[in-house]
N, CA, C and O of each residue as an XYZ file, in Angstrom:
724
protein
N      43.039     -3.169    -18.343
C      41.701     -3.555    -17.788
C      40.815     -2.365    -17.666
O      41.185     -1.351    -17.074
N      39.704     -2.478    -18.197
C      38.657     -1.383    -18.095
C      38.297     -1.118    -16.701
O      38.051     -2.052    -15.938
N      38.257      0.043    -16.347
C      37.816      0.528    -14.976
C      36.393      0.460    -14.759
O      35.607      0.084    -15.629
N      36.010      0.877    -13.430
C      34.577      0.977    -13.035
C      33.791      2.047    -13.843
O      34.310      3.112    -14.180
N      32.570      1.720    -14.121
C      31.740      2.744    -14.680
C      31.382      3.812    -13.755
O      31.721      3.763    -12.573
N      30.678      4.822    -14.274
C      30.077      5.854    -13.316
C      29.329      5.185    -12.135
O      28.803      4.097    -12.368
N      29.232      5.668    -11.006
C      28.435      5.079     -9.849
C      27.030      5.350     -9.995
O      26.235      4.540     -9.518
N      26.585      6.450    -10.629
C      25.129      6.803    -10.754
C      24.600      6.380    -12.144
O      25.332      6.352    -13.133
N      23.213      6.034    -12.167
C      22.762      5.835    -13.499
C      22.087      4.390    -13.391
O      22.182      3.661    -12.404
N      21.447      4.117    -14.467
C      20.711      2.793    -14.577
C      21.682      1.696    -15.003
O      22.445      1.835    -15.959
N      21.623      0.680    -14.303
C      22.280     -0.591    -14.831
C      21.272     -1.438    -15.579
O      20.330     -1.959    -14.981
N      21.464     -1.584    -16.903
C      20.489     -2.073    -17.811
C      20.918     -3.618    -18.174
O      21.977     -3.801    -18.774
N      20.207     -4.564    -17.857
C      20.545     -5.953    -18.272
C      19.423     -6.336    -19.470
O      18.222     -6.553    -19.312
N      20.134     -6.346    -20.612
C      19.265     -6.711    -21.702
C      19.237     -8.319    -21.973
O      20.172     -9.088    -22.196
N      17.807     -8.559    -21.873
C      17.540    -10.070    -22.028
C      17.928    -10.893    -20.708
O      18.275    -12.074    -20.741
N      17.840    -10.229    -19.706
C      18.174    -10.891    -18.409
C      17.071    -11.763    -17.838
O      15.884    -11.455    -17.956
N      17.440    -12.731    -17.289
C      16.376    -13.651    -16.621
C      16.883    -13.923    -15.168
O      16.402    -14.867    -14.542
N      17.808    -13.150    -14.635
C      18.141    -13.368    -13.210
C      18.041    -12.066    -12.551
O      18.806    -11.170    -12.909
N      17.162    -11.859    -11.607
C      16.903    -10.572    -10.892
C      18.288    -10.192    -10.031
O      18.906    -11.069     -9.427
N      18.634     -9.040    -10.038
C      19.739     -8.753     -9.380
C      19.683     -7.405     -8.799
O      19.400     -6.482     -9.562
N      19.927     -7.139     -7.481
C      19.706     -5.766     -6.835
C      20.544     -4.726     -7.773
O      21.655     -4.966     -8.246
N      19.847     -3.604     -7.940
C      20.478     -2.578     -8.774
C      20.356     -2.564    -10.279
O      20.669     -1.594    -10.969
N      19.904     -3.642    -10.716
C      19.801     -3.801    -12.155
C      18.305     -3.873    -12.598
O      17.440     -4.401    -11.900
N      18.060     -3.275    -13.866
C      16.894     -3.142    -14.568
C      16.862     -4.124    -15.706
O      17.866     -4.209    -16.413
N      15.820     -4.872    -15.955
C      15.815     -5.849    -17.061
C      14.942     -5.390    -18.256
O      13.817     -4.927    -18.065
N      15.446     -5.518    -19.418
C      14.834     -5.190    -20.651
C      14.694     -6.657    -21.421
O      15.674     -7.338    -21.723
N      13.432     -7.001    -21.668
C      13.425     -8.215    -22.427
C      12.217     -8.127    -23.461
O      11.292     -7.356    -23.204
N      12.200     -8.854    -24.563
C      11.189     -8.793    -25.489
C       9.987     -9.505    -25.055
O       8.899     -9.267    -25.579
N      10.150    -10.480    -23.998
C       9.032    -11.226    -23.453
C       8.657    -10.862    -22.086
O       9.472    -11.001    -21.175
N       7.426    -10.385    -21.870
C       7.147     -9.868    -20.411
C       7.207    -11.036    -19.525
O       7.015    -12.206    -19.856
N       7.514    -10.552    -18.283
C       7.743    -11.541    -17.157
C       7.729    -10.864    -15.802
O       7.792     -9.636    -15.742
N       7.660    -11.497    -14.876
C       7.574    -10.936    -13.418
C       8.659    -10.119    -13.019
O       8.492     -9.180    -12.241
N       9.853    -10.439    -13.541
C      11.086     -9.631    -13.205
C      11.487     -8.682    -14.274
O      12.554     -8.076    -14.175
N      10.725     -8.522    -15.253
C      11.153     -7.706    -16.401
C      10.541     -6.232    -16.262
O       9.334     -5.990    -16.238
N      11.568     -5.287    -16.175
C      11.198     -3.840    -15.921
C      10.796     -3.138    -17.213
O       9.922     -2.271    -17.180
N      11.398     -3.477    -18.344
C      11.076     -2.823    -19.599
C      10.747     -3.888    -20.620
O      11.578     -4.791    -20.719
N       9.672     -3.939    -21.403
C       9.373     -4.890    -22.386
C       9.661     -4.156    -23.745
O       9.077     -3.109    -24.026
N      10.545     -4.719    -24.544
C      10.821     -4.254    -25.767
C      12.026     -4.872    -26.573
O      12.525     -5.961    -26.289
N      12.352     -4.235    -27.388
C      13.559     -4.617    -28.339
C      14.736     -3.759    -28.051
O      14.571     -2.549    -27.899
N      15.988     -4.335    -27.960
C      17.141     -3.663    -27.626
C      17.580     -2.649    -28.896
O      18.540     -1.893    -28.748
N      16.908     -2.676    -30.004
C      17.179     -1.845    -31.071
C      16.356     -0.528    -30.873
O      16.544      0.455    -31.590
N      15.528     -0.556    -29.962
C      14.654      0.606    -29.727
C      14.731      1.068    -28.207
O      13.886      0.711    -27.386
N      15.744      1.840    -27.916
C      16.026      2.235    -26.506
C      15.516      3.637    -26.274
O      16.036      4.308    -25.383
N      14.505      4.147    -27.033
C      14.046      5.490    -26.880
C      13.352      5.687    -25.513
O      13.255      6.830    -25.066
N      12.906      4.724    -24.888
C      12.443      4.874    -23.518
C      13.432      5.316    -22.545
O      13.077      5.649    -21.414
N      14.591      5.340    -22.893
C      15.677      5.706    -22.039
C      16.309      7.054    -22.511
O      16.589      7.258    -23.692
N      16.505      7.911    -21.568
C      17.199      9.210    -21.991
C      18.673      8.979    -22.304
O      19.308      7.998    -21.917
N      19.180     10.032    -23.081
C      20.634     10.090    -23.249
C      21.374      9.957    -22.106
O      20.977     10.564    -21.111
N      22.530      9.181    -22.025
C      23.332      9.252    -20.959
C      22.631      8.940    -19.482
O      22.961      9.510    -18.442
N      21.671      7.996    -19.587
C      20.904      7.560    -18.444
C      21.480      6.379    -17.741
O      21.182      6.129    -16.573
N      22.342      5.615    -18.473
C      22.768      4.269    -17.899
C      24.269      4.351    -17.511
O      25.062      4.938    -18.247
N      24.639      3.787    -16.400
C      26.112      3.749    -16.208
C      26.729      2.335    -16.678
O      27.946      2.207    -16.813
N      25.853      1.310    -16.914
C      26.362      0.104    -17.422
C      25.245     -0.611    -18.198
O      24.083     -0.471    -17.816
N      25.534     -1.361    -19.256
C      24.694     -2.175    -19.933
C      25.418     -3.597    -20.037
O      26.603     -3.762    -20.324
N      24.492     -4.577    -19.753
C      24.978     -5.956    -19.868
C      24.065     -6.701    -20.763
O      22.841     -6.673    -20.636
N      24.729     -7.399    -21.713
C      23.945     -8.178    -22.823
C      24.476     -9.617    -23.033
O      25.467     -9.743    -23.752
N      24.002    -10.542    -22.564
C      24.537    -11.927    -22.613
C      23.774    -12.712    -23.761
O      22.586    -12.993    -23.604
N      24.356    -13.014    -24.750
C      23.688    -13.821    -25.858
C      22.401    -13.130    -26.263
O      21.290    -13.648    -26.155
N      22.648    -11.894    -26.748
C      21.520    -11.030    -27.283
C      21.818    -10.594    -28.581
O      20.983    -10.829    -29.455
N      22.935     -9.955    -28.896
C      23.243     -9.220    -30.133
C      23.344    -10.157    -31.351
O      23.260     -9.673    -32.480
N      23.528    -11.544    -31.160
C      23.527    -12.474    -32.392
C      22.058    -12.659    -32.863
O      21.863    -13.224    -33.940
N      20.992    -12.207    -32.104
C      19.697    -12.373    -32.531
C      19.128    -11.182    -33.428
O      17.961    -11.068    -33.802
N      20.208    -10.304    -33.701
C      19.940     -9.212    -34.597
C      20.517     -9.319    -35.990
O      21.510    -10.010    -36.218
N      19.937     -8.688    -36.838
C      20.556     -8.868    -38.290
C      21.618     -7.965    -38.337
O      21.588     -6.873    -37.769
N      22.731     -8.461    -39.118
C      23.932     -7.817    -39.443
C      23.914     -6.562    -40.392
O      24.844     -5.781    -40.593
N      22.620     -6.542    -40.942
C      22.496     -5.483    -42.028
C      21.873     -4.185    -41.527
O      21.147     -3.544    -42.286
N      22.110     -3.784    -40.336
C      21.700     -2.591    -39.761
C      21.047     -2.733    -38.334
O      21.115     -1.802    -37.532
N      20.482     -3.789    -38.068
C      19.808     -4.005    -36.821
C      20.738     -3.936    -35.635
O      20.577     -3.189    -34.670
N      21.851     -4.897    -35.825
C      22.799     -4.933    -34.806
C      23.574     -3.430    -34.552
O      23.868     -2.961    -33.452
N      23.800     -2.858    -35.790
C      24.553     -1.571    -35.602
C      23.625     -0.581    -34.763
O      24.047      0.131    -33.853
N      22.350     -0.634    -35.181
C      21.325      0.243    -34.474
C      21.440      0.078    -33.029
O      21.633      1.051    -32.299
N      21.328     -1.148    -32.573
C      21.355     -1.588    -31.217
C      22.637     -1.127    -30.410
O      22.547     -0.657    -29.276
N      23.781     -1.288    -31.048
C      25.126     -0.780    -30.500
C      25.159      0.741    -30.321
O      25.616      1.306    -29.327
N      24.568      1.403    -31.503
C      24.565      2.932    -31.189
C      23.518      3.326    -30.178
O      23.678      4.318    -29.467
N      22.561      2.642    -30.115
C      21.507      2.957    -28.967
C      22.046      2.803    -27.663
O      21.852      3.618    -26.762
N      22.797      1.648    -27.538
C      23.464      1.441    -26.054
C      24.399      2.549    -25.884
O      24.457      3.162    -24.819
N      25.190      2.852    -26.963
C      26.276      3.960    -26.722
C      25.640      5.274    -26.402
O      26.159      6.024    -25.576
N      24.523      5.581    -27.032
C      23.785      6.820    -26.615
C      23.226      6.929    -25.194
O      23.258      7.974    -24.543
N      22.706      5.763    -24.757
C      22.198      5.715    -23.355
C      23.199      5.629    -22.281
O      22.832      5.787    -21.117
N      24.518      5.376    -22.585
C      25.483      5.177    -21.609
C      26.085      6.580    -21.375
O      26.263      7.407    -22.269
N      26.385      6.754    -20.034
C      27.023      8.023    -19.507
C      28.577      7.885    -19.999
O      29.119      6.798    -20.198
N      29.151      9.043    -20.148
C      30.567      9.003    -20.521
C      31.278      8.259    -19.401
O      31.079      8.532    -18.218
N      32.172      7.244    -19.840
C      32.750      6.476    -18.977
C      32.002      5.149    -18.668
O      32.503      4.230    -18.020
N      30.788      5.143    -19.184
C      30.004      3.890    -18.938
C      30.416      2.673    -19.774
O      31.012      2.755    -20.848
N      30.038      1.528    -19.169
C      30.572      0.368    -19.699
C      29.589     -0.643    -20.279
O      28.575     -0.893    -19.628
N      29.815     -1.286    -21.526
C      29.077     -2.319    -22.049
C      29.828     -3.692    -21.776
O      31.041     -3.817    -21.942
N      29.062     -4.622    -21.378
C      29.614     -5.939    -21.298
C      28.683     -6.823    -22.222
O      27.492     -7.019    -21.982
N      29.287     -7.270    -23.176
C      28.569     -8.057    -24.281
C      29.100     -9.372    -24.388
O      30.319     -9.531    -24.457
N      28.237    -10.419    -24.410
C      28.610    -11.876    -24.654
C      27.788    -12.328    -25.910
O      26.598    -12.029    -26.013
N      28.477    -13.083    -26.899
C      27.865    -13.619    -27.958
C      28.465    -15.024    -28.049
O      29.455    -15.333    -27.386
N      27.822    -15.906    -28.917
C      28.626    -17.074    -29.324
C      29.653    -16.754    -30.127
O      29.463    -15.980    -31.066
N      30.829    -17.272    -29.891
C      32.007    -16.928    -30.587
C      32.066    -17.908    -31.926
O      32.324    -19.110    -31.877
N      31.795    -17.203    -33.055
C      31.536    -18.033    -34.270
C      32.797    -18.761    -34.591
O      32.739    -19.920    -35.002
N      33.982    -18.116    -34.419
C      35.331    -18.857    -34.704
C      35.626    -20.039    -33.868
O      36.218    -21.027    -34.304
N      35.178    -19.907    -32.596
C      35.333    -21.224    -31.784
C      34.373    -22.159    -32.094
O      34.707    -23.343    -32.067
N      33.204    -21.847    -32.394
C      32.142    -22.845    -32.727
C      32.442    -23.445    -34.079
O      32.028    -24.584    -34.293
N      33.092    -22.825    -34.984
C      33.355    -23.278    -36.301
C      34.598    -24.494    -36.080
O      34.639    -25.580    -36.658
N      35.467    -24.026    -35.189
C      36.596    -25.036    -34.997
C      36.065    -26.223    -34.402
O      36.479    -27.324    -34.763
N      35.072    -26.085    -33.409
C      34.555    -27.318    -32.690
C      33.751    -28.158    -33.690
O      33.778    -29.388    -33.643
N      33.009    -27.450    -34.630
C      32.153    -28.143    -35.480
C      32.905    -28.965    -36.485
O      32.435    -30.037    -36.865
N      34.049    -28.514    -36.933
C      34.854    -29.261    -37.871
C      35.807    -30.208    -37.317
O      36.464    -30.925    -38.071
N      35.935    -30.265    -35.999
C      36.870    -31.238    -35.404
C      36.539    -32.743    -35.795
O      35.365    -33.112    -35.833
N      37.488    -33.528    -36.060
C      37.400    -34.769    -36.585
C      36.481    -35.685    -35.578
O      35.672    -36.526    -35.971
N      36.743    -35.377    -34.265
C      36.203    -36.351    -33.276
C      34.863    -36.038    -32.751
O      34.328    -36.698    -31.860
N      34.302    -34.952    -33.359
C      32.898    -34.538    -32.795
C      31.743    -35.560    -33.430
O      31.777    -35.962    -34.593
N      30.861    -35.857    -32.595
C      29.796    -36.767    -32.951
C      28.706    -36.072    -33.803
O      28.757    -34.843    -33.785
N      27.817    -36.592    -34.480
C      26.770    -36.035    -34.988
C      25.782    -35.387    -34.099
O      25.067    -34.486    -34.538
N      25.697    -35.812    -32.816
C      24.865    -35.215    -31.819
C      25.572    -33.946    -31.441
O      24.967    -32.884    -31.299
N      26.924    -34.088    -31.273
C      27.702    -32.735    -31.006
C      27.667    -31.684    -32.037
O      27.582    -30.494    -31.731
N      27.733    -32.108    -33.273
C      27.551    -31.193    -34.414
C      26.076    -30.435    -34.360
O      25.954    -29.221    -34.516
N      25.158    -31.199    -34.153
C      23.720    -30.661    -33.839
C      23.817    -29.579    -32.901
O      23.520    -28.429    -33.226
N      24.199    -29.872    -31.810
C      24.311    -29.069    -30.621
C      25.098    -27.742    -30.925
O      24.674    -26.654    -30.535
N      26.211    -27.876    -31.607
C      27.030    -26.714    -32.032
C      26.202    -25.903    -33.036
O      26.206    -24.673    -32.992
N      25.424    -26.655    -34.026
C      24.654    -25.882    -35.058
C      23.653    -25.014    -34.351
O      23.527    -23.853    -34.740
N      22.872    -25.495    -33.274
C      21.955    -24.717    -32.471
C      22.619    -23.570    -31.763
O      21.985    -22.551    -31.488
N      23.916    -23.727    -31.459
C      24.606    -22.559    -30.734
C      24.766    -21.542    -31.816
O      24.609    -20.354    -31.533
N      25.095    -21.947    -33.153
C      25.357    -20.984    -34.206
C      24.094    -20.365    -34.623
O      24.104    -19.151    -34.823
N      22.939    -21.068    -34.792
C      21.847    -20.505    -35.533
C      20.707    -20.304    -34.630
O      19.655    -19.842    -35.071
N      20.848    -20.626    -33.376
C      19.715    -20.363    -32.372
C      19.097    -21.756    -31.975
O      19.077    -22.725    -32.734
N      18.642    -21.740    -30.810
C      17.898    -22.917    -30.342
C      16.453    -23.205    -30.873
O      15.962    -24.334    -30.881
N      15.866    -22.156    -31.282
C      14.483    -21.979    -31.830
C      13.334    -22.588    -30.770
O      12.375    -23.315    -31.027
N      13.726    -22.091    -29.624
C      12.719    -22.460    -28.395
C      11.682    -21.445    -28.362
O      10.583    -21.766    -27.911
N      11.875    -20.306    -28.766
C      10.895    -19.219    -28.892
C      10.940    -18.519    -30.309
O      11.855    -18.801    -31.083
N      10.050    -17.694    -30.622
C      10.182    -16.952    -31.919
C      11.333    -16.100    -32.058
O      11.823    -15.766    -33.137
N      11.814    -15.704    -30.723
C      13.023    -14.788    -30.792
C      14.340    -15.457    -30.722
O      15.367    -14.782    -30.784
N      14.378    -16.940    -30.577
C      15.495    -17.630    -30.326
C      16.148    -18.133    -31.719
O      16.347    -19.315    -32.000
N      16.421    -17.110    -32.475
C      16.881    -17.286    -33.850
C      18.035    -16.421    -33.988
O      17.924    -15.225    -33.721
N      19.294    -16.987    -34.439
C      20.445    -16.115    -34.585
C      20.539    -15.616    -36.020
O      20.465    -16.380    -36.982
N      20.708    -14.267    -36.125
C      20.789    -13.609    -37.425
C      22.186    -13.164    -37.793
O      22.402    -12.764    -38.937
N      23.162    -13.212    -36.874
C      24.510    -12.700    -36.954
C      25.417    -13.708    -36.349
O      25.107    -14.322    -35.329
N      26.548    -13.878    -36.985
C      27.578    -14.716    -36.494
C      28.673    -13.686    -36.208
O      28.959    -12.821    -37.035
N      29.277    -13.792    -35.030
C      30.246    -12.731    -34.513
C      31.423    -13.412    -34.003
O      31.331    -14.462    -33.366
N      32.763    -12.720    -34.322
C      33.947    -13.234    -33.664
C      34.524    -11.858    -33.048
O      33.972    -10.760    -33.118
N      35.629    -12.126    -32.492
C      36.283    -10.950    -31.899
C      36.531     -9.670    -32.859
O      36.222     -8.519    -32.552
N      37.094    -10.036    -33.981
C      37.415     -8.831    -34.968
C      36.151     -8.215    -35.375
O      36.075     -6.989    -35.305
N      35.027     -8.973    -35.841
C      33.845     -8.254    -36.310
C      33.111     -7.614    -35.212
O      32.678     -6.488    -35.454
N      32.879     -8.130    -34.014
C      32.281     -7.489    -32.967
C      33.019     -6.327    -32.400
O      32.403     -5.372    -31.926
N      34.399     -6.381    -32.435
C      35.181     -5.345    -31.929
C      35.123     -4.181    -32.917
O      35.105     -3.034    -32.470
N      35.092     -4.408    -34.250
C      34.943     -3.345    -35.239
C      33.537     -2.695    -35.148
O      33.377     -1.479    -35.256
N      32.586     -3.525    -34.954
C      31.184     -2.899    -34.701
C      31.077     -1.946    -33.470
O      30.475     -0.872    -33.502
N      31.717     -2.445    -32.393
C      31.751     -1.665    -31.160
C      32.467     -0.342    -31.577
O      31.945      0.745    -31.329
N      33.636     -0.443    -32.196
C      34.413      0.782    -32.514
C      33.740      1.736    -33.368
O      33.789      2.946    -33.145
N      33.026      1.156    -34.473
C      32.156      1.996    -35.304
C      30.959      2.776    -34.567
O      30.515      3.868    -34.920
N      30.524      2.014    -33.485
C      29.429      2.707    -32.745
C      29.918      3.758    -31.751
O      29.096      4.417    -31.114
N      31.336      3.950    -31.588
C      31.935      4.897    -30.756
C      32.644      4.384    -29.561
O      33.325      5.179    -28.913
N      32.561      3.156    -29.202
C      33.219      2.580    -28.056
C      34.702      2.639    -28.256
O      35.241      2.689    -29.362
N      35.300      2.632    -27.141
C      36.906      2.480    -27.006
C      37.235      1.661    -25.861
O      36.377      1.157    -25.137
N      38.531      1.523    -25.694
C      38.869      0.685    -24.648
C      38.170     -0.759    -24.722
O      37.679     -1.248    -23.705
N      38.142     -1.351    -25.818
C      37.474     -2.636    -26.128
C      38.338     -3.781    -25.920
O      39.395     -3.897    -26.541
N      37.913     -4.677    -25.026
C      38.816     -5.793    -24.711
C      37.999     -7.081    -24.549
O      36.808     -7.020    -24.245
N      38.646     -8.276    -24.755
C      38.041     -9.502    -24.523
C      38.410     -9.886    -23.164
O      39.492     -9.544    -22.688
N      37.481    -10.644    -22.461
C      37.736    -11.287    -21.180
C      37.175    -12.688    -21.115
O      36.285    -13.061    -21.880
N      37.656    -13.376    -20.283
C      37.422    -14.863    -20.301
C      35.861    -15.018    -19.692
O      35.033    -15.751    -20.234
N      35.620    -14.341    -18.663
C      34.259    -14.314    -18.073
C      33.998    -13.010    -17.342
O      34.876    -12.253    -16.928
N      32.672    -12.834    -17.230
C      32.296    -11.604    -16.434
C      32.001    -11.873    -14.959
O      32.290    -10.983    -14.159
N      31.457    -13.003    -14.520
C      31.242    -13.323    -13.184
C      30.154    -12.631    -12.582
O      30.122    -12.544    -11.355
N      29.261    -12.128    -13.281
C      28.113    -11.319    -12.834
C      26.863    -11.976    -12.591
O      26.246    -11.975    -11.526
N      26.534    -12.546    -13.681
C      25.144    -13.352    -13.753
C      25.406    -14.681    -14.108
O      26.402    -14.957    -14.776
N      24.494    -15.659    -13.673
C      24.656    -17.032    -14.051
C      23.919    -17.202    -15.440
O      22.708    -17.423    -15.469
N      24.617    -17.102    -16.500
C      24.073    -17.012    -17.743
C      25.006    -17.784    -18.781
O      26.005    -18.428    -18.460
N      24.568    -17.634    -19.945
C      25.390    -18.337    -21.105
C      26.753    -17.716    -21.474
O      27.440    -18.223    -22.360
N      27.114    -16.701    -20.844
C      28.435    -16.074    -21.067
C      29.531    -17.032    -20.496
O      30.710    -16.725    -20.678
N      29.235    -18.098    -19.861
C      30.189    -18.850    -19.356
C      29.882    -20.355    -19.874
O      30.443    -21.309    -19.335
N      29.051    -20.513    -20.848
C      28.736    -21.623    -21.541
C      29.872    -22.493    -21.992
O      30.826    -21.943    -22.544
N      29.872    -23.774    -21.820
C      31.031    -24.560    -22.424
C      30.493    -25.796    -23.208
O      29.445    -26.375    -22.920
N      31.264    -26.110    -24.153
C      31.052    -27.240    -24.914
C      32.206    -28.251    -24.653
O      33.337    -28.040    -25.091
N      31.898    -29.313    -23.954
C      33.172    -30.115    -23.402
C      33.851    -29.200    -22.465
O      33.217    -28.750    -21.511
N      35.167    -28.867    -22.669
C      35.863    -28.044    -21.985
C      36.104    -26.626    -22.546
O      36.820    -25.799    -21.981
N      35.498    -26.430    -23.616
C      35.782    -25.183    -24.393
C      34.653    -24.214    -24.046
O      33.476    -24.572    -24.070
N      35.046    -22.961    -23.718
C      34.196    -21.875    -23.642
C      33.723    -21.379    -24.948
O      34.537    -21.086    -25.824
N      32.520    -21.274    -25.118
C      31.946    -21.115    -26.453
C      31.705    -19.571    -26.628
O      31.595    -19.142    -27.777
N      31.617    -18.723    -25.577
C      31.290    -17.367    -25.605
C      32.460    -16.392    -25.915
O      33.603    -16.524    -25.478
N      32.051    -15.462    -26.674
C      32.912    -14.359    -26.806
C      32.455    -13.283    -25.853
O      31.321    -12.819    -25.972
N      33.337    -12.833    -24.849
C      32.924    -11.936    -23.809
C      33.730    -10.549    -23.906
O      34.951    -10.558    -23.743
N      33.156     -9.561    -24.127
C      33.781     -8.374    -24.459
C      33.227     -7.080    -23.564
O      32.052     -6.929    -23.227
N      34.147     -6.330    -23.305
C      33.877     -5.104    -22.453
C      34.307     -3.944    -23.209
O      35.421     -3.940    -23.733
N      33.477     -2.914    -23.314
C      33.751     -1.622    -24.115
C      33.331     -0.395    -23.381
O      32.381     -0.458    -22.600
N      33.890      0.567    -23.554
C      33.670      1.759    -22.748
C      33.335      2.990    -23.637
O      33.963      3.153    -24.683
N      32.333      3.889    -23.243
C      32.020      5.098    -23.844
C      33.107      6.066    -23.248
O      33.286      6.239    -22.043
N      33.818      6.683    -24.280
C      34.748      7.646    -23.740
C      34.265      8.706    -22.969
O      33.153      9.164    -23.234
N      35.011      9.218    -21.949
C      34.787     10.365    -21.083
C      34.952     11.663    -21.989
O      34.812     12.782    -21.495
């Protein structure tokens, strides 16, 4: 089990829509609770090692797998303090594929799963450009420099899509990774 991050530093919630004491929100769309407006691939507004924790639920699948996602993970790594923690949740492509091909799924169910795979298209940002599973996301995190990478069932921190279920099946891949000390 990955331990607690450093006590000092910014707690950055990428793509957050729930205000929580002690957390700063970065989002592409301005809003009353958004502290930073921008893209998670461009974290230059934050100093090196300025964050103790970064949380991103259903964000990284919106980035292209041909460099954009890798840039974002390296940026998160850069802004984390040594010992800092990333909690990342994405739709688990492996789980979604298993549900999609299940013989008992209805056409409406398949449509719903397809939207989880490719994005709901509710805004110009709600498009998925990457499909991730534990092996792929784990290797991308490792390549970015993270260690102590583990999968967890849930974070229990925000009311968000990290705990989304289809029927009784959790569809999110929830991972914690640490920047080495």
